[in-house]
N, C-alpha and C positions, 0 to 999 in steps of 0.2 A: 217784450223781447223783439229785437230787430229781426226782420224777415227780408228775403229777396222780394223785390217789387215786380209786378207784372206790367211792363211798359211796352212790349212788343206786340204788333199786330201781324197780319198776313204779309203785308209788303215787306216790313223790316225782317221778318223771319225768313222769307223767301230770298231776300238779298243776302242775308247771312249765309244761307246755304249756297247760293250761287258763287259768293265770295270764297267759300270753303272749297268748292269743286274747281273753279277756274284756276285759282292759285297760280303757281309758277310752273307746274308740270308740263302744260301744253307747249310752253316755249322750248323745252328741251326734248320731250319725248317724241315729238312729231318726226324728227329727223330719224331717230332709230326705228320708229314704226314704219316709215317709208322704206328703209333699207330692207325690211322683212316683207312688206306687202306690195311694194311698188306703187302703181297708180290705183290699186284697190284699197288703199289705206282708209278711204271713206267707208268701205264695208266693214273694216275692223273696228272703227269708231262707232259705227251703227250697232254691231254686235255687242260691243262693250257697254253701249247704252242700254240695250235690252237686258243684259246680265245685271247691270246696276239697278235697273227697275225691279228685277225679281227680289233682290234684297231690300231695296228702297220701299217696296210695298209692305214687306214684313215689318220694317221699322214704323211705317205709317200706322198699321193696325195695332202694333204693340204700344205705340205712343198714344193712340186714342184710348187704350185701356189703362196705361200707367204713365201718365205725363209727369215724370220726375227727372231731376238732375241725376247724373250718373245712370243714363237710360239703360245701357246694356246690363249693368249690375242689377237694376230693378227688374228688367225682363227676365233674366235667368233665375233670379231669386224667386219671383212669382211662379215661374214655370216648374222649377225643380226643387224648390224648397231648401232651407238651409243656407248658411252664409258662405260655405266653402266654394261651390262652383261660381257663385255670383262674385265673390271676392277675386277670384282668378281672372274673370272677365274684366273686372274693374281695374285690376292690376295691369292687364295688357292694354287696356284703352289709355290708362295713365302714361304707361311707357311710350305708346305711340304719339300721344299729344306732346310730351316733353321732347322726345327725339325729333319729331317733326318741326316743332318750334325752333330747336337748335340748328338743325340741318338747313332750314330755310333762311334763318337768320345769317348763317354763313354765306348762303347764296346772295342775300341782300349786301353782305359785306363785300363780296367779290364784285358786284355791280357798282357799288358806291366807290369802292377803291379804284376801280377801273376809270370811273368818271371824274373823281375828285382827289384821289391820292392817298387818303388815310389808310392804316393798316386794316386788313380784312377782319382780324380778330377784334380789334377796338370797335369797328362798325357793328360787328354782330352783337357783342356785348351791350353796346349803347342802345341799339334798337330794342333789345329785350327789356332793358331797364326802363326805357321811355314807354314802351307799350304796356309794360306791367303796371306803370302808373296810370295810364289810360284805363286799363282793366279795373284798377282799384276805384277810380273816379266814379264809374257806374256803367251799367249796361246800356243805358240810353246814349251816353256819349260814345261808347264803344261801337254801338250799332250805327250812329250817325257817321263816324269815321269809316266804318266798313262800307256803308252805302256809297260814300263819296269815292273810296278807293276801288270798289268793285265797278263802278261806272267808268272810271279811268282805265282799268285794266280791260274791260269789256270793249272800250273805245279803241284800244290797241289792237284787239282781235278783230274789231269791226273794220279797221283800216286794212288789215290783211284781206278780209273778205272783199272789200271794195277794190283793192288793187287786182286781185285775182279774178273777180267776176266781171268788172267793167273796165278797168284801166289798162291792164297789161296781160290778161290771161290768154292762153293758147286754146282757141275754141275747137281745134281739131284733135285734141288729146284723146287717147284711148283709156277710158276710165276702168277698163277691165283687164289691163296689162298687169298680170301677176307673175313676176319673175320666178317665184318660188312656189307658185300654185297655191292650193288650199292650205298646205302647212304653213306657208308664209303669212297668209291671211290670219290664221289662228295664233301664229307667234306674235304678230302685230296686235291682235286682240288682247293678249296679256298685258302688253305695254299700255294700250289704250284704256283697259280697265283700271289700271293704276291711276290714270289721269282723272278718273271720276271719283276716286276715293276721297271722302270728305263729307258727303251728304249725310253720313251716319251721325255726325256731331251736331246736326241741327237738333236732334232729340235731347241733347244734354242741357239746352237752355229752356227746358219745358217750364220750369218754375218762374220764369221771367216773361212768359208769353201770355197774353190775354186770351181766355178760352182755348187752352192748348189742345183739348181733345178734338176740336174741329180744325184749328189753325195748323197744328203740327203735320198731320197727314197731307193736307193740301200743299203746304210749303215744301215738304219733302219731294212730292211728285212734281210740282212746278219747277223746283231748283234743278232736278235731274233732267226734266224735259227741255228746259231753256238752254242749259249748258250742252245738252246733247245736239241740239240744233246748231249752236255756235261751233262746237267741235267739228261736226260733219262739214259745215260750210267752210271753216278754216282749212281742213284737210283737203277739200276739193280745190280751194283757192290756191293753196301752197303748190299743189302739183301742176296747176295751170301756169305758174310763174317759173318755178325751178323743176328740173327733172328729179325723179325720185333718187337718182344717183347723187345729184348735187345736195339734196336735202339730207341724205344719209351721210355725206362727207362733212357736213357743216356742223360747227359746235354751237352755233346760234342761228338755227334754221329760219325762224320767223323774221329775225333781224335781217338775214340775207335776202329774204323775199322782198322786204321793203327796200333794201339797198338796190336791188336789181331794177325795181321799178322807179324809185324816187331819188336815187343817189345816196352818198355816203351820209348826209345829214339825217336821212331816215333811220339809219342804223342807230344813231344816237337817240333818236325819238323812242324807238322800240326799247333800247336799254333803259331809258328814263321810266318808260311805262312798266318795265320789269321791276323797277324799284318799288313802285306802288304795289304790283302784284305780290312781291315777296313780303313787303310790310304787312299788307292785308292778311296774308295767310298766317304770318307769325302772330298777329293780334288775335285772330280767330282761335288759333291753336292754344294761345295762353288763356283766353276766356273759356274755351271748352275744357282744358285741363283743370282749371281751378274749380269749375262747376262739377266735374267728375269727382274730384277730391272732396269737395264740400258734400256731395251726395253720399259718398261712401261713409264719410265721417258722421254725417247726420244719421245714418242707419247703425252707428256705433260699431262699425267694423274697422275703424281707424280712430285715433285719439280725437276726442271731442273738440279740441282746440281748432281743428281745421273746419269745423262747421260754424264757427263764430261769424256773426254778421256785423259789419260796422254800423254803428248807430246813426250816423249821418249819411254815409254813402250807400247804405243798403247792399253791400257787396261783401262776399266772403274773404275778408282782408288777409287772414292767416293763410288760406289756400292760395290766394294770389301771390303772396310772398314766397311760398314754398315752391310753387310751379315756376315762378320767375327765377328763383335761385338755382333750381336743378337744371333749368334750361341753359342758364349761363354756364354752369359746371360742364354740361355736355358739349358746349361750344369749345372748350378747351381741349377736346379731343382732336380738333382740327378736321381732318378728313372723316366725314360721318357717313360716307356712302354705304359702307358694310352695315353699319348700325341701322341706317335708314331702311335698308333691305330687310333687316331683321324685324323692324317695326311694321313693315308691309306684310310680312309673313304673320305677324301677330294679329293685324287687323283682319286677315283672311280667316284666321281661326275664330276671331270674334264674330265675323259674318256667319260662319258655319253654326256657332252656337246660338246666335239670334234666330236664325231660320229654324233650327231645331226647337227653340223655345216656342215659337209660334205654332209649329206642328203639334207639340206636346200639349199646349194649352187648348187647342182645338178639340182634343179628346178629353183633357182634364177638366176644362171649364167651357163646354160647348154653349152654355146659355148665358155666359158673362156678357156684360154690355160692351158692345164694340160699335163706336160711332163711325168707324171705317172698317171694312172687311175686305181682305184680299180675294178677288174673284177666282173662279175656276177650281172647283173641288170635286173629288170623287168620294161620295158619302162624306165622311169627316176629314178626309186627307186633302189638304190644299196642294195643288200641283205646283204653283209658282214658287213657294218656299223650297220645295224639293229641288227645282231647278236652281234656286238660289244657293243651295248647298253644293250642287254639282259644278256650277260655273266658277266659283273661286278656286276650286281645286285645280283648274286649268292653270291658274296663276301660281299656286303653290308648287306644282310639279316643274316649273321653270327654275326654281331656285336649286343651287348646288347643295351638296350634303352639309357643307360648313354652315350655311345660312339656316338650314333646317335644325341642325344640331344647336346653334346658338339660340335660335327661337325657343327650343325646348329648355335651354339653360334659363332664359328669362322666366319661363313658366315655373321651373323648379325654384328659382329664387323667390317667386311669389308664394309658392307652397311653404317654403321654410319660414318666410316672413310671417305668413298667416298663423302657423302653428306656434311660432315663438312668441308672437303678440298675444295670442289667446292664452298661452301658458302664463305669460307675465301678468295679464289682466286677472286671471283666476287667482294667482298668488297674492295680488294686491287686495283682492275682495275676500 
């Protein structure tokens, strides 16, 4: 019987994580964050990095115990037993992967249309189809493409750092000018925290990593640490070139930073790099979504067809097709901003449950083998996962009632599907 193949080492896994986190978010979020925090935006990105580390360490420990595809599903199932809570977490992570792929594909379509002219929707659907084929071809090929594209998008951010730090930056800037004070810093922290989301999906390729119990924790910590350094340097560089008011008013803040220093042609260069950033993120979300679907199906909580592995390519071909198809369907909605916010609310709920899982397992299975262990505990209670529960709540409270209500609707749809599918399965048996 065909199985997923373990092709990835520490470098490839870390680059996969960096590609997930860097993505396209920093290109857009930094302007809004500057509007809230002013010149202290670097503090907001630093705090968001620390908050991400809290949950990232929980993923690291749990991955060293249960290195499985559909990681969150596996964590919750082992912690609380039974398929129901695990399925709901798996349902949310699937929703997030599909919506993220669709929303970012539309972002790719916007950049591509702006540069070359084809319709946005055509470009979005085309990139999903092409990248679904890459996903089908194999994890090694997907990883190679991810590494190349991650290096390109990192080079774009490196150019911003070079411009701000050495070429054009204002050395006399007051880095502690916070127009809205502490509340503004924490409001920008919420936006910055969203820019780090993505590290959690590293765990979903566990079954294609060599020695995952050692490699996964290291890759998660390295990916968050490296991207945190890049984000903080980019935020400092940006405010050295443009004022926080100019960043806030811009619809393409980093492109405008490059344009101020290097002229209009630099704007085109950043837009081209954004194409690579969006393409890379769509690819990784398609890979992650298909592995989540495969893992849940392989545990028999979804139809077994989704756990089938292609005999030659060693990829979950049915899961790849379904995730690609659903991502295309969501692009037809056009403006996915509200749905994307609902998906962010969903991932915050997942983070809370993952941290709860680690805390519960410390009491439930204190002597279980852990090749990595989150530091700082009071007796059996780990402190950092508790903070990992508290910090995402800062993000959740920023959403309006409509987003929270629709997020709960997504959960309820998962509940209905779970009981309907289980009833159907029992009737067939």
